[in-house]
C-alpha positions in Angstrom: 114.8 14.8 -48.4 113.7 18.5 -47.8 111.2 18.3 -50.7 109.7 15.1 -49.1 109.3 16.8 -45.8 107.9 20.0 -47.4 105.4 17.8 -49.4 104.2 16.0 -46.3 103.6 19.3 -44.5 101.7 20.7 -47.4 99.6 17.4 -47.8 98.8 17.5 -44.1 97.7 21.1 -44.5 95.4 20.3 -47.4 94.1 17.3 -45.5 93.0 19.6 -42.5 91.4 22.2 -44.6 89.6 19.8 -46.9 85.9 20.2 -46.2 86.4 23.1 -43.8 86.8 25.9 -46.3 83.9 27.8 -47.3 83.6 30.4 -50.1 81.1 33.2 -50.6 81.0 35.7 -53.4 79.8 39.3 -52.6 80.0 42.2 -54.9 82.4 40.5 -57.3 84.8 39.5 -54.5 85.3 36.0 -53.3 85.7 35.5 -49.5 87.1 32.4 -48.1 86.5 31.4 -44.4 87.8 28.3 -42.5 85.7 26.5 -40.0 88.2 26.4 -37.0 86.2 23.9 -35.0 86.1 21.5 -37.8 90.0 21.9 -38.2 90.5 21.4 -34.5 88.3 18.2 -34.5 90.4 16.8 -37.3 93.6 17.6 -35.6 92.3 15.9 -32.4 91.0 12.8 -34.2 94.2 12.4 -36.2 96.4 13.0 -33.1 94.5 10.3 -31.3 94.8 7.8 -34.3 98.5 8.5 -34.4 98.9 8.0 -30.7 97.0 4.8 -30.7 99.0 3.4 -33.5 102.3 4.5 -31.8 101.2 2.7 -28.6 100.3 -0.3 -30.6 103.7 -0.4 -32.4 105.5 0.2 -29.2 103.9 -2.8 -27.5 104.9 -5.0 -30.4 108.5 -4.0 -30.0 108.5 -4.5 -26.1 107.6 -8.2 -26.7 
């Protein structure tokens, strides 16, 4: 069970970073940067999707 939770956390982290990581090579060094606003937007959109789905499921159980 712990492995499944760990895998879910890692997968969500990869999902958030996907497309928001930029690499730049200077003087033989590779620099990574993360677009924080892009990650925040993904978090907000994912949170609103989950919230909407939770409300939908809650209404189904109330009936």
